[in-house]
LOKOL-203345 format. One line per 4 residues: for each residue x, y, z of N, C-alpha, C. Coordinates in steps of 0.2 Angstrom, whole numbers. Example, Ala and Ser with C-alpha at 12.3 -4.5 7.8 and 13.67 -1.06 7.14 Angstrom:
BEGIN
66,-28,39,62,-22,39,66,-16,39 | 64,-11,35,68,-5,36,64,0,39
***
This chain:
BEGIN
-82,19,56,-84,13,53,-80,7,56 | -73,8,56,-68,3,58,-66,3,65 | -68,8,68,-65,9,75,-58,13,75 | -55,13,81,-49,17,81,-43,13,77
-39,17,74,-33,14,71,-27,15,76 | -25,10,78,-19,10,83,-13,11,80 | -12,8,74,-5,8,71,-6,9,63 | -2,12,60,-2,12,53,5,11,50
5,6,45,12,4,43,12,4,35 | 17,6,32,18,5,25,22,-1,24 | 21,-5,18,25,-11,17,25,-12,9 | 30,-16,7,30,-18,0,35,-24,0
35,-27,-6,39,-33,-6,46,-31,-7 | 51,-34,-5,58,-33,-6,60,-35,-13 | 56,-40,-16,58,-42,-22,55,-37,-28 | 59,-34,-31,57,-29,-36,52,-32,-41
53,-38,-44,49,-41,-49,42,-42,-46 | 41,-44,-39,35,-45,-36,32,-38,-35 | 36,-34,-32,33,-27,-30,30,-23,-36 | 33,-24,-42,30,-21,-48,25,-25,-52
24,-32,-51,19,-36,-54,13,-36,-50 | 13,-37,-43,8,-38,-39,4,-31,-37 | -2,-32,-34,-5,-26,-32,-2,-23,-25 | -3,-17,-23,-1,-14,-17,7,-15,-15
11,-15,-20,18,-16,-19,20,-23,-18 | 15,-28,-19,17,-35,-18,17,-37,-11 | 15,-33,-6,15,-35,1,12,-42,3 | 6,-43,1,3,-50,2,6,-55,-1
8,-54,-8,11,-59,-11,18,-61,-8 | 22,-56,-6,28,-57,-2,27,-61,4 | 22,-59,8,20,-62,14,18,-70,13 | 15,-71,7,14,-78,6,20,-82,4
24,-79,0,30,-82,-3,35,-84,3 | 36,-79,8,41,-80,13,40,-87,17 | 35,-88,20,34,-95,24,35,-101,20 | 33,-100,13,34,-106,9,41,-107,7
45,-102,6,52,-102,4,56,-104,10 | 54,-102,16,58,-104,22,56,-111,25 | 51,-114,21,49,-121,24,45,-121,30 | 42,-115,32,38,-115,38,31,-117,36
29,-117,30,22,-120,28,23,-124,22 | 18,-128,21,17,-132,15,13,-129,10 | 8,-124,12,3,-122,7,0,-115,10 | -2,-111,5,-6,-105,6,-12,-105,2
-18,-106,6,-24,-105,2,-26,-97,1 | -28,-96,-5,-29,-89,-6,-33,-88,-13 | -35,-83,-15,-39,-82,-21,-35,-79,-27 | -37,-80,-33,-33,-78,-39,-38,-77,-45
-36,-74,-50,-40,-74,-56,-39,-81,-60 | -44,-84,-63,-42,-90,-67,-39,-88,-73 | -35,-92,-76,-32,-90,-82,-36,-90,-88 | -42,-94,-88,-46,-94,-94,-52,-89,-93
-54,-87,-87,-59,-82,-86,-57,-77,-81 | -52,-73,-83,-49,-68,-78,-54,-63,-75 | -60,-62,-77,-64,-58,-74,-68,-61,-68 | -67,-67,-67,-69,-71,-61,-64,-72,-56
-66,-75,-50,-61,-76,-45,-62,-83,-43 | -56,-87,-41,-56,-94,-39,-52,-95,-33 | -54,-99,-29,-50,-101,-23,-45,-106,-25 | -39,-105,-22,-33,-110,-25,-28,-111,-19
-24,-115,-20,-19,-117,-15,-12,-116,-18 | -8,-112,-15,-1,-111,-18,4,-115,-14 | 8,-119,-17,13,-123,-14,20,-121,-15 | 21,-116,-20,28,-113,-21,27,-105,-22
33,-102,-22,33,-95,-23,30,-93,-30 | 32,-97,-35,29,-96,-41,22,-96,-42 | 19,-101,-38,12,-101,-38,9,-95,-35 | 12,-92,-29,10,-86,-26,10,-80,-31
16,-80,-35,17,-75,-39,11,-75,-45 | 9,-81,-47,4,-82,-52,-3,-79,-49 | -4,-79,-43,-10,-77,-40,-10,-70,-38 | -5,-66,-39,-4,-59,-37,-9,-55,-41
-11,-49,-38,-15,-44,-41,-21,-45,-36 | -25,-39,-35,-30,-38,-30,-36,-42,-33 | -40,-45,-29,-46,-49,-30,-51,-47,-25 | -57,-44,-28,-62,-42,-23,-68,-46,-24
-68,-51,-28,-74,-55,-29,-77,-59,-23 | -83,-61,-24,-86,-65,-18,-84,-72,-18 | -78,-73,-16,-75,-80,-15,-70,-80,-10 | -70,-85,-6,-65,-85,0,-60,-91,0
-54,-89,2,-49,-95,3,-51,-100,8 | -55,-98,13,-56,-104,18,-59,-110,15 | -62,-110,9,-65,-116,6,-60,-122,7 | -53,-121,7,-48,-126,7,-45,-128,13
-47,-124,19,-44,-126,25,-46,-133,28 | -52,-135,27,-53,-142,29,-49,-147,25 | -48,-146,19,-43,-151,15,-36,-151,18 | -34,-145,19,-27,-144,22,-26,-147,29
-31,-146,33,-31,-149,40,-32,-157,39 | -36,-159,35,-37,-167,34,-31,-170,31 | -27,-166,27,-21,-169,24,-15,-168,29 | -16,-165,35,-10,-164,40,-5,-159,37
-7,-154,33,-2,-149,30,-2,-143,35 | 4,-140,35,5,-134,38,4,-128,33 | 0,-123,35,-2,-118,31,-3,-112,34 | -3,-107,30,-4,-100,32,-9,-97,27
-13,-92,30,-19,-89,26,-17,-82,24 | -17,-80,18,-17,-73,16,-24,-71,14 | -27,-67,17,-34,-66,16,-37,-59,19 | -43,-58,16,-46,-52,19,-49,-53,26
-50,-48,30,-52,-49,37,-58,-54,37 | -63,-53,33,-69,-57,33,-68,-64,32 | -63,-66,28,-61,-73,27,-57,-76,33 | -53,-72,36,-50,-74,43,-55,-75,48
-60,-71,48,-66,-72,53,-69,-78,52 | -70,-80,46,-73,-87,44,-69,-92,47 | -63,-92,46,-58,-97,48,-59,-97,56 | -59,-92,59,-59,-92,67,-66,-95,69
-71,-94,65,-78,-97,67,-77,-104,66 | -74,-106,61,-73,-114,60,-69,-116,65 | -64,-113,68,-60,-115,74,-64,-117,80 | -70,-113,81,-74,-114,86,-78,-121,85
-79,-123,79,-82,-130,78,-77,-135,77 | -71,-134,76,-66,-139,75,-60,-138,79 | -59,-141,84,-53,-139,89,-46,-140,85 | -45,-144,80,-39,-144,77,-37,-137,74
-41,-133,72,-40,-127,69,-38,-122,75 | -42,-123,80,-41,-118,86,-34,-120,89 | -31,-126,89,-25,-128,92,-19,-126,88 | -21,-124,82,-15,-123,77,-11,-116,79
-5,-117,79,-1,-111,81,-2,-105,76 | -2,-99,79,-3,-94,75,4,-90,74 | 5,-87,69,12,-84,68,12,-78,64 | 18,-78,60,20,-71,58,17,-69,51
13,-74,47,10,-72,41,5,-66,42 | 6,-61,39,1,-55,40,-2,-53,34 | -7,-49,34,-9,-45,29,-17,-45,28 | -19,-39,27,-25,-37,25,-25,-30,22
-28,-29,17,-28,-22,14,-32,-17,17 | -35,-19,23,-39,-14,27,-37,-14,34 | -38,-8,37,-36,-6,43,-40,-9,49 | -41,-16,50,-44,-18,55,-40,-23,59
-42,-24,65,-38,-28,70,-42,-34,73 | -39,-39,74,-43,-45,77,-43,-44,85 | -48,-47,88,-49,-47,95,-43,-50,99 | -40,-55,96,-35,-59,99,-28,-55,98
-28,-50,95,-22,-46,95,-18,-47,88 | -20,-52,84,-17,-53,78,-19,-48,73 | -15,-47,68,-17,-43,62,-23,-46,59 | -28,-43,57,-34,-46,55,-33,-51,49
-28,-50,45,-27,-55,39,-22,-60,41 | -20,-61,47,-15,-65,49,-18,-72,52 | -16,-77,50,-17,-83,53,-13,-89,50 | -9,-92,54,-6,-98,51,-8,-104,55
-8,-110,52,-10,-116,55,-6,-122,54 | -6,-126,59,-3,-133,58,-8,-138,60 | -9,-143,56,-14,-148,58,-12,-151,65 | -17,-152,69,-16,-155,75,-18,-163,75
-17,-166,69,-19,-173,69,-25,-175,71
***
């Protein structure tokens, strides 16, 4: 169904509070917190449970590690973080996406229509809870972006 698995890695957050609060050992939460804390990005679009209706899923933008921590836990609902990519590009913000492979695919499709997305440097934010790989060699859940004005 997914094709050949070339590599398999185990990962978890180095921060014990994140590791025990978030799903899957806090890997994606940690990967989102890292570039924000290091000043590499201004924002991380992702999904989380709303505080008033936790059985639903909402797209959000985290700008701090605390925001990312608040969005921890697995979300499998039909909502995608790419809904905020245009807003981040229009605002000239540096961002990284923590998303499922299908969401990253949607951003790559958008890149074909908007060159600013396609020119954005791609980097070290990684993560997807499924064993797929992208055709350009990036992990399927990895994409970082910088607005190209």
